[in-house]
DOMI-781017 format. One record per residue (C-alpha): z, x negated, y; residue number from 1. Coordinates in pm, 1 decimal, always signed. Last residue first. Layout:
# residues N
w, u, v, panu
Z, X, Y, NUM
...
This chain:
# residues 275
w, u, v, panu
-2356.3, -7481.1, -1976.0, 275
-2552.6, -7219.1, -1784.2, 274
-2499.2, -6965.1, -2064.4, 273
-2126.5, -7027.4, -2065.3, 272
-2111.9, -6963.6, -1686.2, 271
-2303.1, -6639.2, -1720.0, 270
-2076.2, -6516.6, -1998.1, 269
-1771.4, -6592.0, -1788.2, 268
-1915.5, -6407.6, -1487.3, 267
-1992.6, -6103.2, -1702.6, 266
-1639.1, -6105.4, -1838.4, 265
-1493.5, -6132.0, -1489.1, 264
-1707.2, -5837.8, -1371.8, 263
-1593.4, -5630.2, -1669.3, 262
-1228.7, -5717.8, -1607.2, 261
-1264.8, -5617.3, -1241.0, 260
-1421.4, -5286.9, -1339.7, 259
-1142.8, -5218.9, -1590.7, 258
-882.8, -5303.2, -1328.7, 257
-1050.0, -5060.8, -1076.4, 256
-1100.1, -4763.3, -1311.6, 255
-732.9, -4672.7, -1322.8, 254
-712.5, -4681.7, -940.8, 253
-1027.5, -4470.1, -910.0, 252
-884.3, -4214.2, -1154.1, 251
-559.5, -4203.3, -957.5, 250
-755.2, -4145.7, -636.1, 249
-949.1, -3860.7, -801.0, 248
-624.2, -3713.8, -939.2, 247
-461.7, -3730.6, -595.4, 246
-761.6, -3556.4, -436.0, 245
-736.0, -3277.0, -693.0, 244
-361.3, -3246.5, -628.9, 243
-413.6, -3234.1, -252.9, 242
-680.2, -2964.9, -293.2, 241
-452.1, -2763.9, -523.3, 240
-162.5, -2790.6, -276.9, 239
-389.6, -2684.9, +11.1, 238
-512.4, -2384.9, -190.8, 237
-155.9, -2283.3, -270.6, 236
-59.7, -2304.1, +96.4, 235
-357.5, -2088.0, +194.8, 234
-272.5, -1833.1, -77.1, 233
+91.7, -1821.3, +32.2, 232
-18.4, -1772.7, +393.8, 231
-241.4, -1480.5, +290.6, 230
+48.6, -1328.4, +97.6, 229
+275.3, -1375.8, +401.0, 228
+18.5, -1195.3, +617.6, 227
-2.7, -908.0, +368.9, 226
+377.9, -878.3, +359.9, 225
+387.8, -874.6, +739.4, 224
+131.2, -593.7, +740.1, 223
+337.3, -398.8, +486.3, 222
+645.3, -432.9, +708.5, 221
+442.1, -326.0, +1012.1, 220
+314.1, -18.0, +826.9, 219
+666.4, +85.0, +727.9, 218
+765.9, +67.8, +1095.2, 217
+450.3, +261.2, +1189.7, 216
+536.4, +532.4, +935.9, 215
+894.2, +549.8, +1069.3, 214
+790.7, +597.2, +1432.2, 213
+503.1, +834.7, +1353.5, 212
+711.8, +1065.5, +1135.6, 211
+980.2, +1086.0, +1405.6, 210
+725.9, +1144.5, +1682.7, 209
+537.8, +1411.4, +1483.7, 208
+855.6, +1610.7, +1415.6, 207
+876.3, +1770.9, +1069.6, 206
+1025.1, +1499.6, +846.7, 205
+1346.9, +1450.5, +1045.9, 204
+1500.4, +1142.5, +893.0, 203
+1698.9, +997.4, +604.7, 202
+1486.6, +717.7, +450.8, 201
+1518.1, +735.7, +72.3, 200
+1429.3, +422.4, -129.6, 199
+1418.3, +493.8, -504.4, 198
+1335.7, +863.7, -478.8, 197
+1456.5, +1172.6, -663.7, 196
+1819.4, +1109.8, -569.3, 195
+1732.9, +1177.6, -203.1, 194
+1705.2, +1553.5, -271.9, 193
+1561.3, +1714.9, +40.6, 192
+1689.2, +1985.5, +279.1, 191
+1852.1, +1729.1, +512.0, 190
+1519.5, +1550.2, +557.9, 189
+1404.0, +1265.9, +332.7, 188
+1129.1, +1022.6, +437.1, 187
+1019.2, +854.7, +116.9, 186
+975.7, +524.8, -64.7, 185
+903.9, +585.3, -433.8, 184
+893.0, +316.9, -704.3, 183
+644.0, +387.9, -989.5, 182
+825.6, +449.2, -1318.8, 181
+525.7, +640.4, -1462.8, 180
+716.9, +967.2, -1502.8, 179
+885.5, +907.7, -1167.9, 178
+547.3, +868.8, -996.5, 177
+421.3, +1194.3, -1150.2, 176
+737.6, +1382.8, -1047.8, 175
+717.9, +1253.6, -688.4, 174
+346.9, +1334.4, -653.8, 173
+415.2, +1688.2, -779.2, 172
+711.1, +1725.8, -538.8, 171
+495.9, +1642.2, -235.0, 170
+626.6, +1931.2, -21.6, 169
+989.3, +1868.7, -113.6, 168
+950.5, +1488.7, -87.2, 167
+810.9, +1500.1, +268.0, 166
+660.7, +1177.9, +411.1, 165
+586.8, +985.1, +93.8, 164
+531.9, +609.9, +54.8, 163
+432.6, +542.4, -306.1, 162
+460.5, +217.3, -503.2, 161
+262.9, -27.3, -721.5, 160
-53.6, +182.5, -704.4, 159
-239.4, +264.4, -1028.8, 158
-564.4, +75.3, -1079.3, 157
-912.0, +52.9, -924.0, 156
-830.0, +225.0, -594.3, 155
-1128.1, +184.4, -360.3, 154
-1208.0, +557.2, -335.2, 153
-837.8, +648.5, -298.6, 152
-854.4, +780.8, +58.5, 151
-1186.3, +955.6, +2.2, 150
-1046.6, +1156.3, -289.8, 149
-976.2, +1500.8, -140.9, 148
-1207.9, +1502.9, +160.8, 147
-1465.1, +1281.7, -9.1, 146
-1476.0, +1509.1, -315.2, 145
-1528.8, +1816.2, -95.2, 144
-1798.1, +1641.2, +109.3, 143
-1981.6, +1536.7, -209.6, 142
-1969.7, +1890.9, -346.6, 141
-2098.6, +2032.3, -18.6, 140
-2383.6, +1779.8, -11.0, 139
-2477.3, +1858.0, -372.7, 138
-2486.3, +2232.1, -297.9, 137
-2702.2, +2177.7, +11.7, 136
-2943.7, +1958.1, -184.4, 135
-2968.8, +2224.9, -454.4, 134
-3054.1, +2490.1, -193.8, 133
-3312.8, +2264.1, -26.6, 132
-3487.2, +2193.3, -356.7, 131
-3498.6, +1839.0, -489.0, 130
-3786.2, +1589.4, -453.6, 129
-3729.1, +1505.7, -85.0, 128
-3366.6, +1407.6, -149.5, 127
-3465.0, +1182.1, -440.4, 126
-3726.4, +997.1, -233.2, 125
-3492.8, +970.7, +67.3, 124
-3216.1, +798.6, -133.9, 123
-2896.3, +845.2, +68.1, 122
-2822.3, +1175.2, -107.4, 121
-2843.3, +1013.3, -451.7, 120
-2627.6, +715.2, -354.1, 119
-2355.4, +944.0, -216.0, 118
-2374.9, +1172.0, -519.1, 117
-2326.9, +873.7, -752.9, 116
-2027.7, +754.2, -548.4, 115
-1865.0, +1098.5, -571.9, 114
-1928.8, +1110.5, -948.4, 113
-1764.5, +769.8, -990.2, 112
-1463.3, +891.4, -793.3, 111
-1443.2, +1200.1, -1015.6, 110
-1452.6, +977.5, -1325.2, 109
-1175.6, +759.4, -1180.3, 108
-968.7, +1074.9, -1124.5, 107
-1011.0, +1155.7, -1494.0, 106
-880.1, +810.4, -1591.3, 105
-584.6, +846.1, -1350.7, 104
-433.1, +1131.5, -1548.3, 103
-66.4, +1053.6, -1476.3, 102
-140.7, +927.9, -1125.7, 101
-377.8, +1184.7, -974.1, 100
-267.6, +1424.5, -1247.2, 99
-237.1, +1725.2, -1017.7, 98
-457.0, +1667.8, -713.6, 97
-255.0, +1609.2, -398.9, 96
-432.6, +1771.4, -107.8, 95
-561.6, +1646.1, +229.2, 94
-355.3, +1338.9, +321.6, 93
-374.2, +1113.7, +15.6, 92
-381.9, +740.5, +92.5, 91
-494.4, +408.3, -52.4, 90
-419.7, +92.9, +153.0, 89
-664.1, -92.9, +375.1, 88
-383.4, -168.8, +626.0, 87
-569.6, -5.4, +913.9, 86
-689.4, +274.7, +686.5, 85
-331.5, +346.2, +574.3, 84
-209.0, +349.5, +935.1, 83
-483.1, +583.7, +1055.0, 82
-442.4, +823.4, +761.2, 81
-62.8, +833.2, +802.0, 80
-87.4, +902.1, +1177.4, 79
-343.4, +1180.9, +1134.6, 78
-196.4, +1359.4, +833.2, 77
+168.9, +1371.7, +943.5, 76
+170.2, +1682.1, +1165.9, 75
-48.3, +1874.4, +918.2, 74
+157.3, +1820.6, +602.7, 73
-39.1, +1640.1, +330.2, 72
+140.5, +1304.4, +349.3, 71
+109.2, +1046.8, +69.1, 70
+56.0, +675.1, +139.5, 69
-19.1, +459.9, -168.5, 68
+111.1, +102.5, -164.4, 67
-109.4, -159.1, -331.9, 66
-27.9, -484.4, -515.1, 65
-87.8, -846.5, -414.8, 64
+258.7, -990.6, -483.9, 63
+322.7, -1000.5, -109.2, 62
+266.2, -625.4, -100.2, 61
+556.8, -563.5, -340.0, 60
+785.7, -812.1, -164.1, 59
+710.2, -665.9, +177.9, 58
+775.8, -315.0, +48.6, 57
+1123.5, -411.1, -74.5, 56
+1223.2, -567.3, +259.2, 55
+1083.6, -272.7, +456.9, 54
+1266.0, -17.3, +239.5, 53
+1599.7, -196.2, +274.8, 52
+1562.5, -224.6, +653.8, 51
+1457.2, +142.5, +682.0, 50
+1760.9, +248.5, +476.3, 49
+1997.2, +53.8, +701.5, 48
+1841.7, +205.8, +1016.0, 47
+1865.9, +557.6, +870.7, 46
+2230.5, +504.0, +776.6, 45
+2301.7, +405.1, +1137.7, 44
+2104.0, +711.7, +1245.8, 43
+2350.1, +951.7, +1077.0, 42
+2150.1, +1275.2, +1051.7, 41
+2265.7, +1580.4, +1248.9, 40
+2282.1, +1908.1, +1056.7, 39
+2196.8, +2220.3, +1253.5, 38
+2410.7, +2532.3, +1304.8, 37
+2487.6, +2448.4, +1665.8, 36
+2599.4, +2097.4, +1569.1, 35
+2693.5, +1967.9, +1225.2, 34
+2786.4, +1604.4, +1172.4, 33
+2676.8, +1258.6, +1053.7, 32
+2468.4, +1347.3, +748.5, 31
+2344.1, +1064.0, +525.5, 30
+2618.3, +1083.4, +261.6, 29
+2575.6, +1466.3, +249.5, 28
+2206.9, +1453.3, +144.5, 27
+2302.7, +1550.8, -212.4, 26
+2437.1, +1877.6, -70.4, 25
+2077.2, +1993.3, +4.2, 24
+2068.7, +2177.9, +334.2, 23
+1906.0, +2510.5, +410.4, 22
+2220.3, +2692.3, +533.1, 21
+2294.7, +2402.9, +770.3, 20
+1965.5, +2448.1, +952.9, 19
+1742.3, +2145.1, +914.3, 18
+1795.5, +1789.1, +1041.4, 17
+1757.8, +1641.1, +1389.8, 16
+1845.4, +1269.4, +1388.1, 15
+1485.9, +1140.9, +1393.9, 14
+1433.3, +1308.6, +1730.4, 13
+1193.3, +1039.3, +1854.5, 12
+1423.9, +949.0, +2143.9, 11
+1718.8, +898.0, +1905.7, 10
+1520.8, +681.6, +1666.4, 9
+1398.9, +470.0, +1957.5, 8
+1755.2, +446.4, +2091.0, 7
+1881.1, +298.7, +1762.7, 6
+1621.0, +23.6, +1789.6, 5
+1360.5, -40.3, +1522.3, 4
+1346.6, -405.8, +1415.4, 3
+1021.7, -598.2, +1374.1, 2
+1051.2, -838.3, +1077.5, 1
């Protein structure tokens, strides 16, 4: 597993927390000191938390389940979208729709509607037969659905875990995941409540560099989990092929004595006939 260096965290500004008057006391175990009215995050704790999160994420992905990325704040949208797309994982970076997890059936209906609109607008015959105003309205509706739900278009069941960049901003996602007992991995700044998530990662959640560094680290862990899953599948296939070959060989071995006995019997009959 690729290890993040202490210096990388320092250079990315991961240690810079919020003003001391905005802190959440439950983040005290992860705070190193106060300087110029700002809390400084203990980077050793951050490294430990990243290691724990990476190990847990690898196991989840290795079992074949999905991790949903959630980051609607502007400085996190681009990096989170790119990483989620690269890993072919679901993501929400525009707006979290209430009930996206707890009312997943309704979201599935919206996804189906989006796919229907896409097919309709790609069909030249249908497009030519509807009025220009109606076509414009359908296009706008499709674009709106794609913007909000495009990242979860391929999601057929609830994700196994959530990776969230800012737990205060994404409080609805956090509460829905907790209600469904879905594990939460999250970047927690000094104004956040780490008790709300299963795997808090103490870090600056406003700086682009800090968000990027931790998101890429999480992405690498997921990628390693996917590679291990692929290796497990290949190994399983080899074992099955070996077992099938062994059964064929065993069948041939069992058939050989019977064949020899049959040949001997035929030979004996032939000899008796000649006599």
